[in-house]
KEKE-3310 file (N, C-alpha, C; in steps of 0.2 Angstrom, whole numbers, plus 5000, padded with zeros to 4 digits):
npx = (5004:5002:5005:5003:4995:4981:4981:4977:4965:4964:4961:4944:4938:4943:4946:4947:4952:4940:4929:4929:4929:4942:4950:4959:4974:4983:5001:5013:5024:5022:5007:4994:4983:4969:4957:4941:4926:4915:4908:4907:4902:4895:4900:4912:4912:4905:4916:4925:4919:4917:4927:4937:4929:4929:4945:4944:4947:4947:4948:4935:4924:4918:4925:4933:4945:4953:4951:4962:4970:4976:4981:4988:4998:5017:5024:5030:5042:5050:5060:5045:5036:5019:5012:5018:5024:5033:5040:5043:5037:5036:5034)
npy = (4994:5011:5028:5036:5028:5030:5043:5044:5036:5025:5015:5003:5003:4997:4986:4977:4961:4954:4964:4977:4996:5001:5017:5024:5036:5049:5056:5066:5055:5042:5032:5030:5021:5021:5012:5014:5015:5008:4993:4982:4969:4963:4969:4966:4954:4951:4960:4949:4935:4940:4946:4932:4925:4932:4927:4914:4908:4894:4892:4895:4906:4910:4913:4926:4927:4917:4915:4926:4920:4910:4917:4926:4919:4913:4909:4892:4891:4902:4917:4925:4936:4933:4930:4931:4944:4957:4955:4962:4976:4991:5001)
npz = (4999:4994:4995:4987:4981:4990:4990:4977:4977:4978:4984:4987:4998:5014:5028:5044:5047:5058:5052:5055:5050:5038:5040:5026:5025:5023:5027:5022:5015:5017:5022:5035:5043:5052:5065:5063:5075:5067:5060:5049:5043:5036:5024:5019:5021:5006:4999:4998:4997:4979:4979:4980:4968:4958:4956:4958:4969:4981:4993:5010:5010:5022:5032:5036:5045:5044:5028:5029:5033:5029:5014:5019:5021:5021:5002:5000:4999:4993:4998:4995:5007:5009:4995:4985:4988:4993:5008:5019:5034:5039:5054)
capx = (4998:5007:5003:5003:4987:4977:4977:4972:4957:4961:4958:4940:4937:4947:4943:4948:4949:4933:4925:4929:4932:4948:4952:4967:4975:4995:5007:5017:5025:5016:4999:4994:4979:4966:4953:4938:4922:4914:4909:4904:4905:4893:4903:4919:4913:4904:4920:4929:4916:4918:4936:4936:4925:4937:4952:4944:4948:4944:4943:4930:4922:4911:4927:4936:4952:4954:4956:4967:4977:4981:4982:4993:5005:5022:5022:5035:5052:5050:5059:5043:5031:5009:5005:5024:5022:5040:5040:5045:5035:5037:5031)
capy = (4999:5016:5035:5039:5023:5030:5048:5046:5036:5017:5007:5008:5000:4991:4981:4971:4952:4955:4969:4985:5000:5006:5022:5024:5046:5050:5061:5066:5049:5040:5030:5031:5019:5020:5008:5012:5010:5005:4989:4982:4962:4962:4971:4963:4945:4949:4959:4943:4930:4946:4940:4925:4923:4929:4924:4906:4904:4889:4892:4896:4913:4910:4913:4929:4927:4911:4918:4929:4917:4906:4922:4928:4912:4912:4904:4887:4889:4904:4922:4932:4935:4934:4927:4932:4952:4957:4950:4968:4980:4995:5005)
capz = (5000:4994:4997:4978:4977:4994:4988:4968:4979:4972:4987:4989:5006:5020:5032:5045:5046:5062:5050:5054:5046:5039:5032:5024:5024:5020:5029:5015:5006:5024:5024:5038:5043:5058:5062:5062:5078:5061:5059:5041:5043:5028:5017:5021:5019:5003:4995:5002:4991:4974:4976:4977:4964:4951:4955:4957:4975:4982:5003:5009:5013:5027:5040:5036:5048:5042:5025:5030:5038:5022:5010:5022:5024:5014:4997:5002:4994:4993:5003:4994:5008:5006:4989:4982:4989:4998:5016:5023:5036:5042:5056)
cpx = (5002:5004:5002:4997:4983:4977:4976:4965:4959:4961:4949:4935:4942:4943:4949:4950:4942:4927:4926:4935:4938:4952:4962:4967:4981:4997:5012:5020:5022:5009:5000:4986:4975:4958:4947:4930:4915:4913:4905:4904:4900:4897:4908:4917:4910:4909:4924:4924:4920:4924:4936:4933:4929:4940:4949:4947:4944:4942:4936:4926:4917:4918:4935:4944:4955:4957:4962:4976:4981:4982:4988:5001:5010:5021:5031:5038:5052:5053:5056:5040:5025:5010:5012:5026:5030:5039:5042:5041:5040:5031:5028)
cpy = (5006:5024:5037:5035:5027:5039:5049:5039:5027:5012:5011:5007:4995:4990:4980:4966:4954:4959:4974:4988:5003:5012:5026:5035:5045:5055:5061:5060:5044:5036:5026:5027:5016:5017:5012:5012:5007:4999:4985:4972:4960:4961:4969:4956:4948:4953:4953:4936:4936:4944:4935:4919:4923:4929:4915:4903:4896:4890:4896:4902:4914:4910:4918:4928:4925:4910:4918:4925:4914:4911:4923:4923:4913:4906:4900:4889:4898:4912:4927:4931:4933:4933:4932:4939:4953:4957:4957:4972:4983:4996:5009)
cpz = (5001:4996:4988:4980:4982:4990:4979:4969:4976:4978:4988:4997:5009:5026:5038:5046:5057:5057:5051:5051:5043:5034:5032:5024:5024:5025:5025:5012:5012:5021:5030:5039:5049:5058:5065:5071:5070:5059:5051:5039:5035:5022:5015:5015:5010:4999:4996:4994:4982:4973:4976:4970:4957:4951:4959:4961:4977:4990:5004:5013:5017:5034:5035:5036:5046:5035:5023:5032:5031:5017:5014:5025:5018:5010:5001:4996:4988:4997:5001:5001:5006:4996:4985:4980:4994:5005:5021:5027:5036:5047:5055)
residu = (MET:GLU:ALA:ILE:ASP:ILE:ASP:ALA:GLY:GLU:TYR:VAL:ALA:LEU:PHE:THR:ASN:THR:GLY:MET:VAL:VAL:THR:ALA:SER:THR:ASP:THR:ASP:ARG:VAL:VAL:LEU:THR:ILE:THR:ASP:GLN:SER:ASP:GLU:ASP:GLY:LEU:ARG:ALA:ARG:ILE:ARG:ASP:HIS:GLN:HIS:ARG:MET:ALA:GLY:PRO:GLU:SER:THR:GLU:ASP:PRO:GLN:ALA:LEU:ALA:GLY:HIS:GLN:LEU:ARG:PRO:ASP:PRO:GLY:THR:SER:ALA:GLY:PRO:SER:GLY:HIS:GLY:GLY:SER:THR:THR:ASP)
# end
């Protein structure tokens, strides 16, 4: 997730794995994520179902936390992080 993408409105919706709505803003070139008090578990599940349909994913969409765990698991035999993405994180 990059500041330029946040500023361009590339992210339509952001959620925690439990359905809490997350807002994204930028501070210069840093992305600032804020968990709100709003819960939208139905919206999260609908977006997961849509994603799984587009990607022809076999994983169940009934348990967002389990699906997140599966998606975040590193690919075996690579030094890359989740699903081929770099494994570094920033605070």
